[in-house]
DRENMI-793511 format. One record per residue: x, y, z of N, C-alpha, C, CB in turn; residue number from 1. Coordinates in Angstrom, 1 decimal, padded with zeros to 4 digits. Glycine has a CB too. Layout:
(rec (X, Y, Z), (X, Y, Z), (X, Y, Z), (X, Y, Z), NUM)
...
This chain:
(rec (076.4, 149.7, 046.2), (077.8, 149.7, 045.9), (078.3, 148.3, 045.5), (078.7, 150.3, 047.1), 1)
(rec (079.0, 148.2, 044.5), (079.5, 146.9, 044.0), (080.8, 146.5, 044.7), (079.7, 146.9, 042.4), 2)
(rec (080.7, 145.4, 045.5), (081.9, 144.9, 046.2), (082.5, 143.7, 045.5), (081.5, 144.5, 047.6), 3)
(rec (082.0, 143.4, 044.3), (082.6, 142.3, 043.5), (083.9, 142.7, 042.9), (081.6, 141.8, 042.5), 4)
(rec (084.8, 141.8, 042.7), (086.1, 142.1, 042.0), (085.9, 142.4, 040.5), (087.1, 141.0, 042.3), 5)
(rec (086.7, 143.2, 039.9), (086.6, 143.4, 038.5), (087.0, 142.1, 037.7), (087.5, 144.6, 038.1), 6)
(rec (086.6, 142.1, 036.5), (086.9, 141.0, 035.6), (088.4, 140.8, 035.4), (086.2, 141.1, 034.2), 7)
(rec (089.0, 139.6, 035.6), (090.4, 139.4, 035.5), (090.9, 139.4, 034.0), (090.8, 138.1, 036.1), 8)
(rec (089.9, 139.3, 033.1), (090.3, 139.2, 031.7), (090.3, 140.6, 031.1), (089.3, 138.3, 030.9), 9)
(rec (089.2, 141.4, 031.3), (089.1, 142.7, 030.6), (089.1, 143.9, 031.6), (087.8, 142.8, 029.8), 10)
(rec (089.1, 143.6, 032.9), (089.1, 144.5, 034.0), (087.8, 145.4, 034.1), (090.3, 145.4, 033.8), 11)
(rec (086.7, 144.9, 033.6), (085.5, 145.6, 033.7), (085.0, 145.6, 035.1), (084.4, 145.0, 032.7), 12)
(rec (084.4, 146.7, 035.5), (083.9, 146.8, 036.9), (082.4, 146.3, 037.0), (084.0, 148.2, 037.4), 13)
(rec (081.8, 146.0, 035.9), (080.4, 145.6, 036.0), (080.2, 144.1, 036.1), (079.7, 146.1, 034.7), 14)
(rec (080.9, 143.4, 037.0), (080.7, 142.0, 037.1), (079.4, 141.7, 038.0), (081.9, 141.4, 037.8), 15)
(rec (078.9, 140.6, 037.8), (077.7, 140.2, 038.6), (077.8, 138.7, 039.0), (076.4, 140.5, 037.9), 16)
(rec (077.0, 138.3, 040.0), (077.0, 136.9, 040.5), (075.9, 136.1, 039.9), (076.9, 136.9, 042.0), 17)
(rec (076.3, 134.9, 039.6), (075.3, 133.9, 039.1), (075.5, 132.6, 039.9), (075.3, 133.7, 037.5), 18)
(rec (074.9, 132.4, 041.0), (075.2, 131.3, 041.9), (076.6, 131.4, 042.5), (075.1, 129.9, 041.1), 19)
(rec (077.4, 130.4, 042.2), (078.8, 130.5, 042.8), (079.8, 131.1, 041.8), (079.3, 129.1, 043.1), 20)
(rec (079.3, 131.5, 040.6), (080.2, 132.0, 039.6), (080.0, 133.6, 039.5), (079.9, 131.4, 038.2), 21)
(rec (081.1, 134.2, 039.1), (081.1, 135.6, 038.8), (081.2, 135.7, 037.3), (082.3, 136.4, 039.5), 22)
(rec (080.4, 136.7, 036.7), (080.3, 136.8, 035.2), (080.6, 138.3, 034.8), (078.9, 136.3, 034.7), 23)
(rec (081.3, 138.5, 033.7), (081.5, 139.8, 033.2), (080.6, 140.0, 032.0), (083.0, 140.0, 032.7), 24)
(rec (079.7, 141.0, 032.0), (078.8, 141.2, 030.9), (079.4, 141.7, 029.6), (077.7, 142.1, 031.3), 25)
(rec (080.6, 142.3, 029.8), (081.3, 142.9, 028.6), (082.1, 141.9, 027.8), (082.2, 144.0, 029.1), 26)
(rec (082.8, 140.9, 028.4), (083.5, 139.9, 027.6), (083.0, 138.5, 027.8), (085.0, 140.0, 028.0), 27)
(rec (082.0, 138.3, 028.6), (081.4, 137.0, 028.9), (082.3, 136.0, 029.6), (080.9, 136.4, 027.6), 28)
(rec (083.3, 136.5, 030.3), (084.2, 135.7, 031.0), (083.6, 135.2, 032.3), (085.6, 136.4, 031.3), 29)
(rec (083.7, 133.9, 032.7), (083.1, 133.4, 033.9), (084.2, 132.9, 034.8), (082.0, 132.3, 033.6), 30)
(rec (084.2, 133.1, 036.1), (085.2, 132.6, 037.0), (084.6, 132.4, 038.4), (086.4, 133.5, 037.0), 31)
(rec (085.2, 131.6, 039.2), (084.8, 131.4, 040.5), (085.3, 132.4, 041.4), (085.3, 130.0, 041.0), 32)
(rec (084.6, 132.8, 042.4), (085.0, 133.8, 043.4), (086.3, 133.3, 044.1), (083.9, 134.1, 044.4), 33)
(rec (086.4, 131.9, 044.3), (087.5, 131.3, 045.0), (088.7, 131.1, 044.1), (087.1, 130.0, 045.6), 34)
(rec (088.6, 131.5, 042.8), (089.7, 131.2, 041.8), (091.0, 132.0, 042.3), (089.3, 131.6, 040.4), 35)
(rec (092.1, 131.4, 042.0), (093.4, 132.1, 042.3), (093.5, 133.4, 041.5), (094.6, 131.2, 042.1), 36)
(rec (094.3, 134.3, 042.0), (094.5, 135.6, 041.3), (095.4, 135.3, 040.1), (095.2, 136.6, 042.2), 37)
(rec (095.2, 136.0, 039.0), (096.0, 135.8, 037.8), (097.5, 136.0, 038.0), (095.5, 136.7, 036.7), 38)
(rec (097.9, 136.8, 039.0), (099.3, 137.0, 039.2), (099.9, 135.7, 039.8), (099.5, 138.1, 040.2), 39)
(rec (099.2, 134.9, 040.5), (099.7, 133.7, 041.1), (099.9, 132.6, 040.0), (098.7, 133.1, 042.1), 40)
(rec (099.0, 132.6, 038.9), (099.2, 131.7, 037.8), (100.4, 132.0, 037.0), (097.9, 131.7, 037.0), 41)
(rec (100.7, 133.2, 036.8), (101.9, 133.6, 036.0), (103.2, 133.6, 036.8), (101.7, 135.1, 035.5), 42)
(rec (103.2, 133.1, 038.0), (104.4, 133.1, 038.8), (105.3, 131.9, 038.5), (104.0, 133.0, 040.3), 43)
(rec (104.9, 130.9, 037.7), (105.7, 129.8, 037.4), (107.0, 130.2, 036.6), (104.9, 128.7, 036.6), 44)
(rec (108.1, 129.8, 037.1), (109.4, 130.1, 036.4), (110.1, 128.8, 036.1), (110.3, 131.0, 037.3), 45)
(rec (110.5, 128.6, 034.9), (111.2, 127.4, 034.5), (112.7, 127.7, 034.5), (110.8, 126.9, 033.1), 46)
(rec (113.5, 126.8, 035.0), (115.0, 127.0, 035.1), (115.7, 125.8, 034.5), (115.4, 127.3, 036.6), 47)
(rec (116.9, 126.0, 033.9), (117.7, 124.9, 033.4), (118.5, 124.3, 034.5), (118.5, 125.5, 032.2), 48)
(rec (119.4, 123.4, 034.1), (120.3, 122.7, 035.0), (121.2, 123.6, 035.8), (121.1, 121.6, 034.3), 49)
(rec (121.5, 124.8, 035.2), (122.4, 125.7, 035.9), (121.7, 126.8, 036.6), (123.4, 126.4, 034.9), 50)
(rec (120.4, 126.8, 036.6), (119.6, 127.8, 037.3), (119.2, 129.0, 036.5), (120.3, 128.2, 038.5), 51)
(rec (119.5, 129.0, 035.2), (119.2, 130.1, 034.3), (117.7, 130.0, 034.0), (120.0, 130.1, 033.0), 52)
(rec (117.0, 131.2, 033.9), (115.6, 131.2, 033.6), (115.4, 130.9, 032.1), (114.9, 132.6, 034.0), 53)
(rec (114.5, 130.0, 031.8), (114.1, 129.7, 030.4), (112.9, 130.4, 030.0), (113.9, 128.1, 030.3), 54)
(rec (112.8, 130.7, 028.7), (111.6, 131.4, 028.1), (111.3, 130.7, 026.8), (111.9, 132.9, 027.9), 55)
(rec (110.1, 130.8, 026.3), (109.7, 130.3, 025.0), (110.6, 130.9, 023.9), (108.2, 130.7, 024.7), 56)
(rec (111.0, 130.0, 023.0), (111.8, 130.4, 021.9), (113.3, 130.3, 022.2), (111.5, 131.8, 021.6), 57)
(rec (113.7, 130.0, 023.4), (115.2, 129.8, 023.7), (115.7, 128.6, 023.0), (115.4, 129.7, 025.2), 58)
(rec (117.1, 128.6, 022.9), (117.8, 127.4, 022.4), (118.5, 126.8, 023.6), (118.8, 127.8, 021.3), 59)
(rec (118.5, 125.5, 023.7), (119.2, 124.8, 024.8), (120.0, 123.7, 024.3), (118.1, 124.3, 025.8), 60)
(rec (120.9, 123.2, 025.1), (121.8, 122.0, 024.8), (121.5, 121.0, 025.9), (123.3, 122.5, 024.8), 61)
(rec (121.5, 119.7, 025.5), (121.3, 118.6, 026.5), (122.6, 118.4, 027.3), (120.9, 117.3, 025.8), 62)
(rec (122.4, 118.2, 028.6), (123.6, 118.0, 029.5), (123.7, 116.5, 029.9), (123.4, 118.8, 030.7), 63)
(rec (122.8, 115.6, 029.4), (122.8, 114.2, 029.7), (122.3, 113.4, 028.5), (121.9, 114.0, 031.0), 64)
(rec (122.8, 112.2, 028.3), (122.3, 111.3, 027.3), (120.9, 110.9, 027.8), (123.2, 110.0, 027.1), 65)
(rec (119.9, 111.0, 026.8), (118.5, 110.7, 027.1), (118.1, 109.5, 026.3), (117.6, 111.9, 026.9), 66)
(rec (117.7, 108.4, 027.0), (117.2, 107.2, 026.2), (115.8, 107.5, 025.8), (117.2, 106.0, 027.1), 67)
(rec (115.4, 107.1, 024.6), (114.1, 107.3, 024.1), (113.3, 106.0, 024.3), (114.1, 107.6, 022.6), 68)
(rec (112.1, 106.2, 025.0), (111.3, 105.0, 025.3), (110.8, 104.4, 024.0), (110.1, 105.5, 026.2), 69)
(rec (111.0, 103.1, 023.9), (110.5, 102.3, 022.8), (111.5, 102.3, 021.6), (109.2, 102.8, 022.3), 70)
(rec (112.7, 102.8, 021.8), (113.7, 102.8, 020.8), (115.0, 102.5, 021.3), (113.7, 104.3, 020.1), 71)
(rec (115.9, 102.0, 020.5), (117.3, 101.6, 020.9), (118.2, 102.8, 020.8), (117.8, 100.5, 020.1), 72)
(rec (117.7, 103.9, 020.2), (118.5, 105.2, 020.1), (118.5, 106.0, 021.3), (118.0, 106.0, 018.9), 73)
(rec (119.4, 106.9, 021.5), (119.5, 107.8, 022.6), (119.9, 109.2, 022.0), (120.5, 107.4, 023.7), 74)
(rec (119.4, 110.2, 022.7), (119.8, 111.6, 022.3), (121.1, 111.9, 023.1), (118.6, 112.7, 022.5), 75)
(rec (122.1, 112.3, 022.4), (123.5, 112.4, 023.0), (123.6, 113.8, 023.7), (124.5, 112.3, 022.0), 76)
(rec (124.5, 113.8, 024.6), (124.9, 115.1, 025.3), (125.4, 116.1, 024.3), (126.1, 114.8, 026.4), 77)
(rec (125.1, 117.3, 024.4), (125.5, 118.4, 023.5), (124.6, 118.6, 022.3), (126.8, 118.0, 023.0), 78)
(rec (123.5, 117.8, 022.2), (122.5, 118.0, 021.1), (121.8, 119.3, 021.4), (121.5, 116.9, 021.1), 79)
(rec (121.8, 120.2, 020.3), (121.2, 121.5, 020.4), (119.8, 121.4, 020.0), (122.0, 122.6, 019.6), 80)
(rec (118.9, 122.1, 020.8), (117.5, 122.1, 020.6), (117.1, 123.6, 020.4), (116.7, 121.4, 021.7), 81)
(rec (116.5, 123.9, 019.3), (116.2, 125.3, 019.0), (114.7, 125.5, 019.3), (116.5, 125.8, 017.6), 82)
(rec (114.3, 126.8, 019.6), (112.9, 127.2, 019.7), (112.0, 126.3, 020.6), (112.3, 127.2, 018.3), 83)
(rec (112.4, 126.3, 021.8), (111.6, 125.5, 022.8), (110.3, 126.2, 023.2), (112.4, 125.2, 024.1), 84)
(rec (109.4, 125.4, 023.6), (108.1, 125.9, 024.1), (107.9, 125.4, 025.5), (106.9, 125.6, 023.2), 85)
(rec (107.6, 126.2, 026.5), (107.5, 125.8, 027.9), (106.0, 125.4, 028.1), (107.9, 126.9, 028.9), 86)
(rec (105.8, 124.3, 028.8), (104.5, 123.8, 029.1), (104.4, 123.3, 030.6), (104.1, 122.6, 028.2), 87)
(rec (103.2, 123.1, 031.1), (103.0, 122.6, 032.4), (103.1, 121.1, 032.4), (101.6, 123.0, 033.0), 88)
(rec (103.6, 120.6, 033.5), (103.7, 119.1, 033.7), (105.0, 118.7, 034.1), (103.2, 118.5, 032.4), 89)
(rec (105.2, 117.3, 034.1), (106.5, 116.7, 034.5), (107.6, 117.0, 033.5), (106.3, 115.2, 034.7), 90)
(rec (107.3, 116.8, 032.2), (108.2, 117.1, 031.1), (107.7, 118.5, 030.7), (108.1, 116.1, 029.9), 91)
(rec (108.5, 119.5, 031.0), (108.0, 120.9, 030.9), (108.5, 121.7, 029.7), (108.3, 121.7, 032.1), 92)
(rec (109.3, 121.0, 028.7), (109.7, 121.6, 027.5), (109.2, 120.8, 026.3), (111.3, 121.7, 027.4), 93)
(rec (108.5, 121.5, 025.4), (108.0, 120.9, 024.2), (108.9, 121.4, 023.1), (106.5, 121.2, 023.9), 94)
(rec (109.4, 120.4, 022.2), (110.4, 120.9, 021.2), (110.4, 119.8, 020.1), (111.8, 121.1, 021.8), 95)
(rec (111.2, 120.2, 019.0), (111.4, 119.2, 017.9), (113.0, 119.1, 017.9), (110.9, 119.7, 016.6), 96)
(rec (113.4, 117.8, 017.8), (114.8, 117.6, 017.8), (115.1, 116.9, 016.4), (115.3, 116.6, 018.9), 97)
(rec (116.1, 117.5, 015.7), (116.5, 117.0, 014.4), (116.8, 115.6, 014.4), (117.6, 117.9, 013.7), 98)
(rec (116.3, 114.8, 013.6), (116.5, 113.3, 013.5), (115.7, 112.5, 014.5), (118.0, 113.1, 013.9), 99)
(rec (114.9, 113.1, 015.4), (114.1, 112.4, 016.3), (112.7, 112.8, 016.3), (114.6, 112.6, 017.7), 100)
(rec (112.4, 114.1, 015.9), (111.0, 114.6, 015.8), (110.6, 115.3, 017.1), (110.1, 113.5, 015.5), 101)
(rec (109.2, 115.4, 017.3), (108.6, 116.1, 018.4), (109.0, 115.3, 019.7), (107.1, 116.2, 018.2), 102)
(rec (109.3, 116.1, 020.7), (109.7, 115.5, 022.0), (109.3, 116.4, 023.2), (111.2, 115.3, 022.1), 103)
(rec (109.2, 115.8, 024.3), (109.0, 116.6, 025.6), (110.2, 116.3, 026.5), (107.6, 116.3, 026.3), 104)
(rec (110.8, 117.3, 027.0), (112.0, 117.2, 027.8), (111.8, 117.8, 029.2), (113.2, 117.8, 027.2), 105)
(rec (112.6, 117.3, 030.2), (112.6, 118.0, 031.5), (113.6, 119.1, 031.5), (112.9, 116.9, 032.6), 106)
(rec (113.3, 120.2, 032.1), (114.2, 121.3, 032.1), (115.5, 121.1, 032.9), (113.5, 122.6, 032.7), 107)
(rec (115.5, 120.1, 033.8), (116.7, 119.8, 034.6), (117.8, 119.1, 033.7), (116.3, 118.9, 035.7), 108)
(rec (117.5, 118.7, 032.5), (118.5, 118.0, 031.6), (119.0, 118.9, 030.5), (117.9, 116.8, 031.1), 109)
(rec (118.7, 120.2, 030.6), (119.1, 121.1, 029.5), (119.8, 122.3, 030.1), (117.9, 121.5, 028.6), 110)
(rec (120.7, 123.0, 029.3), (121.2, 124.3, 029.7), (121.0, 125.2, 028.6), (122.7, 124.1, 030.1), 111)
(rec (120.8, 126.5, 029.0), (120.5, 127.5, 028.0), (121.8, 127.9, 027.3), (119.9, 128.8, 028.8), 112)
(rec (121.6, 128.1, 026.0), (122.8, 128.5, 025.1), (122.9, 130.0, 025.1), (122.6, 128.0, 023.7), 113)
């Protein structure tokens, strides 16, 4: 009887062990037996300054003037940013701001429109 967990990628029940790794013969996915469950990875929730949940593609407005490192310019309060992309890390919003270009922002300095 197979007591190994199913593949987290394709849910195949035919997984096997190779040393410390588990392998799926159907999709060739490899993972550690000690790896966190996929549900735990998807649990990250990004929130704006008011506590609203942010999602990829949302439009946001800045709630604070932000100085740009290496420049004398600043991005002013009320600047609208369209089509944000959420990423992992300290600066968790990846976006393009008209007149400034590609930027990474912290979610605590924006509010959802």
